[in-house]
TORNU-602023 format. One record per residue (C-alpha): residue in three letters; x, y, z. Coordinates in pm, whole numbers, plus 50000, padded with zeros to 5 digits. Example, Ala and Ser with C-alpha at 12.3 -4.5 7.8 and 13.67 -1.06 7.14 Angstrom:
REM residues 2
ALA / 51230 / 49550 / 50780
SER / 51367 / 49894 / 50714
//
This chain:
REM residues 234
UNK / 50000 / 49999 / 50001
UNK / 50137 / 50341 / 49901
UNK / 50092 / 50611 / 50157
UNK / 49988 / 50972 / 50094
UNK / 50052 / 51266 / 50323
UNK / 49692 / 51280 / 50453
UNK / 49729 / 50914 / 50567
UNK / 50019 / 50985 / 50809
UNK / 49804 / 51112 / 51092
UNK / 49554 / 50819 / 51085
UNK / 49846 / 50583 / 51062
UNK / 50023 / 50731 / 51366
UNK / 49698 / 50730 / 51558
UNK / 49639 / 50370 / 51464
UNK / 49986 / 50254 / 51565
UNK / 49986 / 50452 / 51897
UNK / 49633 / 50330 / 51985
UNK / 49727 / 49969 / 51911
UNK / 50048 / 49997 / 52106
UNK / 49866 / 50140 / 52408
UNK / 49599 / 49865 / 52405
UNK / 49865 / 49591 / 52368
UNK / 50064 / 49736 / 52656
UNK / 49754 / 49728 / 52879
UNK / 49692 / 49371 / 52773
UNK / 50050 / 49261 / 52858
UNK / 50027 / 49456 / 53188
UNK / 49721 / 49251 / 53278
UNK / 49907 / 48931 / 53187
UNK / 50184 / 49038 / 53420
UNK / 49941 / 49124 / 53692
UNK / 49778 / 48778 / 53647
UNK / 50112 / 48613 / 53715
UNK / 50167 / 48827 / 54024
UNK / 49817 / 48747 / 54153
UNK / 49872 / 48377 / 54098
UNK / 50190 / 48395 / 54305
UNK / 50011 / 48584 / 54581
UNK / 49723 / 48335 / 54586
UNK / 49969 / 48037 / 54598
UNK / 50152 / 48201 / 54889
UNK / 49831 / 48263 / 55082
UNK / 49701 / 47911 / 55013
UNK / 50027 / 47759 / 55130
UNK / 50006 / 47941 / 55462
UNK / 49644 / 47978 / 55575
UNK / 49598 / 47604 / 55643
UNK / 49914 / 47554 / 55842
UNK / 49881 / 47435 / 56207
UNK / 49795 / 47730 / 56435
UNK / 50075 / 47875 / 56650
UNK / 50045 / 48089 / 56966
UNK / 49946 / 48444 / 56906
UNK / 50272 / 48661 / 56872
UNK / 50318 / 48928 / 57134
UNK / 50366 / 49195 / 56862
UNK / 50211 / 49078 / 56527
UNK / 50391 / 49226 / 56225
UNK / 50186 / 49304 / 55911
UNK / 50480 / 49211 / 55685
UNK / 50584 / 48877 / 55826
UNK / 50266 / 48761 / 56008
UNK / 49997 / 48826 / 55746
UNK / 49775 / 48517 / 55716
UNK / 49965 / 48344 / 55995
UNK / 49738 / 48076 / 56157
UNK / 49719 / 48146 / 56534
UNK / 49526 / 48034 / 56834
UNK / 49463 / 48221 / 57157
UNK / 49278 / 48163 / 57490
UNK / 49093 / 48443 / 57661
UNK / 48762 / 48618 / 57645
UNK / 48565 / 48864 / 57437
UNK / 48517 / 49188 / 57628
UNK / 48194 / 49288 / 57463
UNK / 48349 / 49589 / 57287
UNK / 48287 / 49568 / 56919
UNK / 48227 / 49749 / 56588
UNK / 47991 / 49660 / 56305
UNK / 48137 / 49677 / 55952
UNK / 47884 / 49706 / 55666
UNK / 47917 / 49397 / 55450
UNK / 47727 / 49137 / 55255
UNK / 47742 / 48759 / 55222
UNK / 47668 / 48569 / 54902
UNK / 47332 / 48404 / 54938
UNK / 47257 / 48584 / 55261
UNK / 47227 / 48954 / 55156
UNK / 47331 / 49263 / 55335
UNK / 47468 / 49256 / 55692
UNK / 47769 / 49324 / 55909
UNK / 48107 / 49188 / 55993
UNK / 48128 / 49190 / 56374
UNK / 48475 / 49305 / 56486
UNK / 48516 / 49239 / 56861
UNK / 48790 / 49291 / 57118
UNK / 48954 / 48970 / 57246
UNK / 49161 / 48979 / 57560
UNK / 49410 / 48698 / 57632
UNK / 49493 / 48566 / 57972
UNK / 49809 / 48774 / 57956
UNK / 49617 / 49094 / 57901
UNK / 49689 / 49125 / 57526
UNK / 49402 / 49299 / 57351
UNK / 49347 / 49229 / 56981
UNK / 49080 / 49276 / 56722
UNK / 48888 / 48968 / 56602
UNK / 48670 / 48956 / 56296
UNK / 48406 / 48724 / 56445
UNK / 48222 / 48683 / 56118
UNK / 47898 / 48782 / 55949
UNK / 47550 / 48861 / 56092
UNK / 47245 / 48957 / 55882
UNK / 47139 / 49316 / 55888
UNK / 46834 / 49234 / 56106
UNK / 47067 / 49101 / 56381
UNK / 47320 / 49379 / 56373
UNK / 47186 / 49558 / 56677
UNK / 47142 / 49247 / 56886
UNK / 47312 / 49258 / 57231
UNK / 47605 / 49022 / 57250
UNK / 47700 / 48993 / 57620
UNK / 48060 / 48878 / 57674
UNK / 48107 / 48525 / 57807
UNK / 48286 / 48492 / 58134
UNK / 48413 / 48149 / 58045
UNK / 48754 / 48122 / 57877
UNK / 48728 / 48085 / 57497
UNK / 48977 / 47938 / 57258
UNK / 48984 / 48085 / 56911
UNK / 49173 / 47984 / 56592
UNK / 49215 / 48212 / 56297
UNK / 49450 / 48393 / 56070
UNK / 49624 / 48729 / 56130
UNK / 49533 / 48983 / 55872
UNK / 49544 / 49357 / 55802
UNK / 49250 / 49398 / 55558
UNK / 49300 / 49649 / 55276
UNK / 48934 / 49711 / 55190
UNK / 48933 / 50090 / 55211
UNK / 48970 / 50327 / 54913
UNK / 48918 / 50699 / 54847
UNK / 48542 / 50647 / 54819
UNK / 48502 / 50479 / 55157
UNK / 48301 / 50695 / 55397
UNK / 48428 / 50771 / 55749
UNK / 48272 / 50563 / 56021
UNK / 47946 / 50666 / 56173
UNK / 48052 / 50647 / 56539
UNK / 47708 / 50745 / 56665
UNK / 47569 / 50422 / 56521
UNK / 47893 / 50227 / 56568
UNK / 47888 / 50164 / 56197
UNK / 48203 / 50125 / 55992
UNK / 48257 / 50084 / 55621
UNK / 48594 / 49902 / 55617
UNK / 48799 / 49672 / 55837
UNK / 49102 / 49901 / 55825
UNK / 49290 / 49790 / 56134
UNK / 49457 / 50120 / 56238
UNK / 49134 / 50321 / 56298
UNK / 48951 / 50023 / 56452
UNK / 49240 / 49949 / 56694
UNK / 49259 / 50314 / 56797
UNK / 48882 / 50329 / 56851
UNK / 48865 / 50001 / 57050
UNK / 49206 / 50042 / 57222
UNK / 49371 / 49724 / 57095
UNK / 49689 / 49626 / 56924
UNK / 49692 / 49716 / 56557
UNK / 49633 / 49362 / 56434
UNK / 49332 / 49146 / 56353
UNK / 49250 / 48773 / 56376
UNK / 49000 / 48662 / 56117
UNK / 48815 / 48386 / 56304
UNK / 48824 / 48029 / 56165
UNK / 48699 / 47838 / 56468
UNK / 48585 / 47910 / 56823
UNK / 48507 / 47700 / 57129
UNK / 48194 / 47914 / 57195
UNK / 47884 / 47697 / 57207
UNK / 47667 / 47966 / 57048
UNK / 47885 / 48207 / 56850
UNK / 47711 / 48540 / 56783
UNK / 47825 / 48555 / 56419
UNK / 47905 / 48311 / 56142
UNK / 48281 / 48295 / 56092
UNK / 48401 / 48392 / 55748
UNK / 48760 / 48248 / 55728
UNK / 49017 / 48378 / 55494
UNK / 48999 / 48187 / 55167
UNK / 49170 / 48240 / 54830
UNK / 48840 / 48184 / 54655
UNK / 48735 / 48528 / 54786
UNK / 49032 / 48706 / 54616
UNK / 48914 / 48854 / 54284
UNK / 49128 / 48743 / 53989
UNK / 48980 / 48890 / 53671
UNK / 49311 / 48971 / 53499
UNK / 49268 / 48709 / 53221
UNK / 48933 / 48857 / 53120
UNK / 49079 / 49206 / 53126
UNK / 49380 / 49095 / 52913
UNK / 49156 / 48935 / 52658
UNK / 48947 / 49249 / 52644
UNK / 49253 / 49475 / 52582
UNK / 49400 / 49246 / 52319
UNK / 49062 / 49223 / 52145
UNK / 49037 / 49603 / 52140
UNK / 49391 / 49621 / 52000
UNK / 49294 / 49390 / 51716
UNK / 48977 / 49590 / 51650
UNK / 49173 / 49921 / 51657
UNK / 49438 / 49788 / 51423
UNK / 49177 / 49644 / 51187
UNK / 48977 / 49972 / 51176
UNK / 49295 / 50165 / 51109
UNK / 49382 / 49930 / 50821
UNK / 49032 / 49969 / 50668
UNK / 49044 / 50346 / 50703
UNK / 49393 / 50366 / 50533
UNK / 49272 / 50132 / 50258
UNK / 48967 / 50349 / 50188
UNK / 49174 / 50662 / 50195
UNK / 49426 / 50511 / 49951
UNK / 49143 / 50393 / 49722
UNK / 48994 / 50745 / 49719
UNK / 49338 / 50887 / 49642
UNK / 49383 / 50651 / 49345
UNK / 49039 / 50753 / 49210
UNK / 49124 / 51119 / 49243
UNK / 49459 / 51056 / 49050
UNK / 49282 / 50882 / 48759
UNK / 49027 / 51157 / 48698
//
């Protein structure tokens, strides 16, 4: 195909657009590999045998660490707006757990339906053993509202603010099992199935758009060239 001067701008636009779309597709492929590695690392750790709760849990080295602790729930808690597949809207109950040694830590006790969110949950005086995984959830973004402290309603499980509000260590156990005979909430253990992994679909979308963009550019250039030939033969 012979190019004319007026075809240069569409050609550049087509090449740049295709390059950008391809780069986005390859970026998603790279992210897919990274996410697979993260999921594999989490899966390898979350089902290990529980160990005693560290005195000073570290978010870098102790994330997803299986732990167990003996103590009691103090009755202090916060409700985090949430939902559960098949159960509808509700709350994650984040309570304060105090070990026999006086260590206070956040525990994500699990899910309760919205209709039970305001139910009174008196603390048990009997010792309780809990098993779970340490975590520092990252479920807050720039659109997340500030907590409604008057209603004790929170919109993320961000550990720092919750720990400051409830006067605990800045760490959270996501409950997996409890010795309580009638737990006030349904535990929602950490599971890799809950981690979104849509990078393959996104990659296919970007690559498909790149093909469409390149094809449309080729058709446009072909039509422009044909019109140019017609004008030259008049």
